N, C-alpha and C positions, 0 to 999 in steps of 0.2 A: 586799236577798235574803235569801235563806234563807242561815240559817249553815252550815247544812250543805253549801249551795253553795260557800259561800265556801272552806272548807277545800277542799273537791273540786277550784275552778281554783286554789287553793296548792299542789297535790300532796301533801294529807296519806290519800290515794287514793280507792277509789272512792265512790259517794255513800252508798251501804251503809254500807262500813269508816267513812266521818266521820260518820254519823246513830249510829253504835254508838259514838265517842267522846265523843261530845257526851252521849249516854244514859248513860253512865259516869261522868261527872263529871267530865273529861279537860280540859275544855275550860273559859276563861274569858273572858269579853270586859269589856277597860276593866276588869280588875281584879277581875269578879265571876263567879260560878261562875255556867255557864247549862247545863240537862242538858234544851235543848227546841232538837230539831235544825229546826224550821221557824219558828225564833223569827227576826225579820229584823231588819237592821243595813244602815246604809249603809256600802259595802267602802274607801272611800277615806277614805285616814290609818287605817285599825280599825287596834287595836291587841289582840292576844290569846295568850291562852298555849296551846300545846297539849302536856300530859303534863309540865307544868313548866317549857319553856320559852318563849320571849317570841319571836314574830313580829310584824312586821305587812303589811299585805295590800299585795301590788304586783302591779299590773295585767297587768304584762309584765315579766319578771325582768331586771335585769341585772347581772352580777356579778363581780369582780375576783377573781382567786387569785393565788397568789404561787406558781407552779410550783414545786418542789425537782425534784432529780436522780431520775435512776430510777423515772420517770413516763411513761406513754403517754398522748397526747391522743386516745383511741382506747376509744369506748364497748366496743370486743372487741379486748383488748389480746391481742397475740403471744407476748409473752416477760416484758415487765416490767405492774406494778398500772398500773391506767386512774387517770385523774387523774379521774375524777368519782368513784371513790369517796374521795375529800377532802372532798364535799360533802353537804351533811344528803341524806335521803332526799324529802325535799318536793319540791328542786330536780332531783330526777334524774328525779321522780315527776310536775312538771306537765304535763296534759294537751295536746294539740296534738290540732288537727282533720285534720291530714294530719302524716305522718310519724312522727319518736322521738320518744318523751314526753319531756320535761323539758331543761333545757339543754343547749345544744349550744358546743362551743368555736369559737372565731373564727380561723381560723389554725389549724395546730396546731407546737407546739415540740417537737422530737428530745427523746427521753426521759434524755438528760446535758443538754440545755437548759434553765437554770432562769429563770426572771424572770415578765416580769407577762405574764397570759393573760385573755383577757377569752370570755365566758359569757353567752350569754344562749336566749330561747325566743324572740327578737323577729325575724322573718325578715328583713325590711326592713331594719333594724338590719344585720343580720350581713351582709347581701349589703351593704350598704354601706359595711362597714370593710372587706370583703373585697375589693369587686372591684378589678381593676386601673387601672381608669379614676379611680378617685378619687385616688387615687396617694398615700395615709394613710401618711405618716412612720412610722418604726420604728426604735429604735435600739437599739443590740445594743455588749455590751462583749463583746471576744473577746481570751481569753491565748493566745497562739502560742507555738508550739515553738522557732523561731529567732528572735534579733534582729531587730527592723524596720529596714528600711531605707528612706531615701527616697524611693527607686526603687518600693518595694513600694506604698507610699500612694499615689504617684503613678496607678499602676495600677490601683488601684481605683476613683478618682478616675474617671478617664481612661475605662474600662471596660475588663472582663475577657472573655475569650468561654469559655462553658461548653459541653460537649461535647452537650447537647440543644441549641443556639440559635446559630447564628450567627454572631447582631447582639452585639456589642459588651453588656454589663451593668453599669451602674456603679451606685457607690456615689453618693449625693446628695447626703453629705458624710462624711470620714473624715477621722480626726484620731492621732494618734499620740500615747496618755499618759502613757507610759513606756516604755522597751526592748524589754517585751514583752507592750502591751497594747494594746487597738486600740477609739477608738470607731467606729464605723460606724453610718449612716445609708441605711436601704432606702426606696422605695415601691412593690416589688413581693413575692412573695411565692411565691416560686420553690424548688421542694425542696431543703433541703440545702443553701440560696441563700450563707448568709455563710461557712460553711466551704468550699466551690466555691468560692468567688470567691476565698478567700484560697491554697486551694491554686493556683488557675491564676495566682495573684500570686506564687508560690512560697514558702510557709511551712502552716504547718497549725494548725490552732484544736486547742489543750489544754480551754478551756474558756470560755464559752458563756450570756451572760445579756441576755437583755431589757429594757432599762429604763423606756422609753416608748414609747406609740400617741399619735399627737399632738400634742395638748398635756400629756397625762396619764401624770404620772409613778409609777412604783409606790412604792408607802408603803414609806419607810422603817422605821416601827413595823410593819411585816404581818411577818410572822414565816413563811419556807418553808412550805407546807401550808394555809398560813390562807387564809380568803378572805371580802370585804366585800361589802354589796350598793353599786351606784356612784349616789350622791348626782346630783342637775340637774347641780348646776355642776361633776361629773367629765362627764359629759356633752357637758357643752359643751365642756370641754376638750378630748375627744378630735376636736372641730371643728375643733381650732388644728393649729398649724404648730409 
């Protein structure tokens, strides 16, 4: 694949912009400068630098972000900064044959909710993790306003009725961690679901954090606002409960 096409596929701009980056000597491949946009390389596992920043070629992007509070999971936020501003420009610009360019958030976290957020440009992957039929478990840590009673935990396990659905919505698992902290596992993705379930059970969420999706835990060494590529082993963990 031509070097300019490789850069284009990874979100570094139009083909003309990518050719210009190469011609200006701003691109190195395997540690060697390259100024020929039409130079051919095997993209699989290719390591290269653009303007001094190291990258590895990915056919599809699978990204984990530690979402901090105060960001909206929207390309067009209404009141708070977008989580997409936490990502480098190439991830936001990766070309798509259809739809919005760049990686897309898989589900959303409220602006005041923190924790594990996945993003990808693989439509099938996004659908697989988002589909209610898949029932991918998601684990949340909720700090609540009032002391947690046994009856509240039982109500969340048995199911509570939300105002937009007459059917009871149940937590797949619910555990009291201390007097004001709960760990809940959900397999659905309704709007404000954790907050509304806790409210229906007679309490109020003060802080909310997502710690796990499937079998994938938020890395303890990934600070809020930081992101990383998902490895093959991470993708396998997502399929585990």
